[in-house]
N, C-alpha and C positions, 0 to 999 in steps of 0.2 A: 510681855515679848523681850527686856532685857533682864538679867538678872542682875547684873554687876557693868561697871567701867571696863576700859578698853583690859588686855592682858596681855597683848604682846606689842612690840617696837618694833617697827620697822628699817631697818639704819642701811643706808647705804654707803658703802666704805673701800679704800685701798687703802688700809691699814688694819685690817680683819685681824690681824696675827696682834696686834698691840692690844685691839681691845678682848680676843679669847681669852688672851694672858691673861688680864684683868678679872674678868668675870669669873674665868678658873679657878682662879686663886682665893677666891672668896666663895667657894663651891657649888660654881653653877655647871650644867652639867652640857656636853659640848657635842654636836651632833653635825655632821657634813656630809652635804646633800650636791646632785647637781642639779643646776635650773632647769625648771621642766619648760616647756615646750605655750602652757597654757599660763606661767609664771611672765614671762617674755612682755607678751602682749597687755596682762591684766597693769604692771609695775609700768611699762614702755622701758622696758631692760634693752639696754646695748646687747647686738646681738654676740659680742666678742666677749665677752662677760658670763662664766662657766660655773662657778662656785656659789651655792646658797648654805650656811651655819646655824643653826638653831641653839640658842643657849636657854634651857631652864634654869630657875630661879631652885633651892634645896629648897624654902617651906612653904611658897606660894606658887599660885597659878601665875603665873609671871612666864613669860618669854622675849626673846629679842631674834628678831630674827635676820643678819647680815647679809646682807648683798654683795659680793665680792667683785669690784669695779678696778679697773689701771687709776691713776693721777690726772686721764686725760680729760677723766667728766668733772664738769664743773660743780661748783658747789650748791647747794640750794642758798642758805646764809653766810654771803663773805665772813670770812675771818675778823674782818675788822668792821663788821657792819656794829652801830649803838645797840645796847643792850636793847634799850625799849624801841626798836625797828620794828614796827608790825609786818607781820605776814608768816604766815608758814607754822610748823612746829618750833617755838622757839628751845625748852629744853625736857627734860626729864627726870625726876626725883627720886633719890632714895637719900635713906634713913641710914645715920652712924652712930656708934657708941661713942664713938670722940674723935669731934670735928681736926683736933690737931695731928692727930694719928691718920685720919681719912687725907687732908692735904700731902700729907710725907707719899702716904699709898697711888695716889693716884698722880703725882709727879715723876712719881718713881714708875710708871707705867703709860706714860706719854701723855699723859693731861697737863696743862699750862693753868693754874687757877689764875683766879679773875681778878682776888683779890682776898686777901687774908679773912680766917672765921670771923664772924661778924654778929656778936652779943646780943637779939632784942629781941620784942617780948609783944606778940601778935594775939591781941583777947586776954588769956585764962593762960597761955603756953610763951612759957619761956624756951627760947633757944640760941645756938649758935650756928649760921650756915655761910656757905662760901659756894661761889659758881666756878668750874673748869672747861676748860673747852680744847678739843684736841682739831689732828689738820683736820678730818672731814665737816670742822665748824660744828660737831655735835656737842653741846652744854650740857651738862650737869650739875642742877643742883644739890648740894650735899646739904643736909639739916639731920646734928643734933639736940635731940631732947631733953634740956635742962629738966625745969617740972611743965607740967605733974608729969609721973612717969609713965611710959608710954604702956597702953594695954597690947593684947594680942601675943602671937607667938615671938619669942626670942628669936636671935639672929646672931651673926656673924662677924663683929666686925662691919657688917653694911647691909642694908635690909636690900627687898627686892622694890623693883621703881612700882613706886604706889600715886604716883600724882604725874603729873604733866603739863606744861602750862604756853601758852599761845598769846604773843601780845599782837592786839588788835588794834583795830585802829575806832570801834566804836561799843564800846561795851554794851549797851545795849540793844546794836544789831546782833551780836555776835553770842549774845544771853538768851535773846529770843530765837534763832537757830538752833542752838545746843537743848531748851525746852521744846523746841519742835520737834527733833530726831530722839526726844526721850529722858532727856536728860538735863536732872530738877535743880537747882541752884540753891544750896545751905548754906552758902557765905555768902552778903554782901559790904565790901568795906568800900570806905570814900574818902578821902582825905591823906593829907602827907603821912610818909610809912613811919610806923610809931618809933620813937626810939631812935638807934644806927641804922632802921630800918630799910633806909632808902642808901645806904652805901650797899646794899646787894645787889642793886639797879643801876650805880653810878649816878646817883638824884643828891648826892651832898653839896655839887657846889650850886645847887641851883637854889634857889630862892623861897621859899616855903608853901609861898603863895604861886611858883608856878610847878612846884611838884610835888602838887596831887596828883592820887593814884586812883584808879580803880580797881577793884580788885572781886572779879564770883569764882565761886567755886561749885562744880556742878556734876552731880551722879545721876543715877538712875533709880540709888536707893540712899542719895543723900550718904555715901561713906566718903571719906577719901581714898579707900584702896582701889586705885582705879578711877580716881576723879581726874578733869577738868580742870583746869586755874585758867580764867582768863584776863588779861591785865591790859591797861590801856593809861594814857598820859594826857587827858585831855588839853594842859594848856603848854604841853610842850609837842611841836607838830615835827615828825620823824620824815623820810621817804620807806616807803615801805620794801622791802627783800623785792627782788622781780621771780614773780612767778614763773615756776618753768615744770613739765609735767616729770622729769627725774631728774637727778642730782646726789649727790655726797652731803651727806647728812641726814634727818631724820626727817625719812619720805610720810610714813605712815602709822597712826596707830590704827590696831585689829580689836575690834569689839564683837564679841557674842553676842546671839540670841535666839530664846527661846523658840522663838517662830517667824523667822526669819519670812516668809508672806506677807504675812500681816505687817512686820514694819517695815517693809517696801511699800506696801499700799498707804501705810501711814504719812512716810516720809512723800511719799511721790505723790500724795493728794494733798500733803499740808500746806506747801506754796510753792508755786511756780518757779520762783526762782532759784529754790534750792537746785544745783548743780545736781543731779547725776554721774559719775564718770565712768560707772561701768555698773551694767546693768544686771537687774536680777538674773543667776546662772547656775548651775554647774562647774563647776572647774576643778581642777587638781592644784591646788595653789599651795606652796611651800613643804609638798609633798605628799598632801591630804587633798582627798576630794571633799567637798562641801558646796554648799549650794550658799551665793551672797551676793554683796553689790558696794559700790563703794559711792562718797559723796566729797564733794569739797567743799569746806566751809568758807564763809561771808570773805576772808582774809586768806584763804586759800593753804588750810590743812588738809590733809588725807586723812581721811576716817573708813576704813573695812570692818565693814556688817558682816557675818559671818554665823551661819545656821551651828548651834549644837548639836553633838551627838546624843542621842539616846542614853539616860544615865549619867550623862556629867554634870 
């Protein structure tokens, strides 16, 4: 029913020009469109919003839909929220060839790095990683692979969006939810972040006994591209961000399906606690006619499923 993880990130921004310039300078294609009637209802967009922009990565099936709004629209995630506060979609992840270059490049394009690049090792991978945030509360995690070398297509300075993280209250509940909608867990880590890794989540000032992290990564085919990462801190309790239907920030992940009707029936019959917020229907969404439906995760992350067209 699904062959891949998420392929599109839906952002809501009052600073779209900065985001467009950032991604276009990395070679992403830019297509502007008006917001359609179905879009307003599907995503609860305020009536005074008029424009939507699609950004497409040059080398991979990776898109961003930006819904352009005014600064009056509240944030999904407050700018001062602790990094480990559960709720919604926490970040998107991109690779880079040089973390120090990416740090400066982001600063030059309206992002505020939250920490210097942190060298650390996870499993067999040695990396440098840092987080940056912009004025809509969108968090970008940037990772440079030191060793072993990355496999797959080359990229210019920074890659497509290959992963997205959600900070959750209960890792087992969230992992079970994703398993029921077809995302199989292929990474399961529990313990203190190795080496300096705790700095990426600002855990370095907590005692080791308190800074344990539960981390899971899931994908329909157990691949990293399009995967969803779940993180919880069971010994540090933070208030969750306030759930809301619409706001500036990371609004949704869009996930294609070979057989949307079968997937809908699976989700509908899997667990009565799974909240379907948009029933299966054919709509014109983001300028494209598609059959699809949407669900909300236990920690209020929105997932939009849609039917792949024949030949895709």
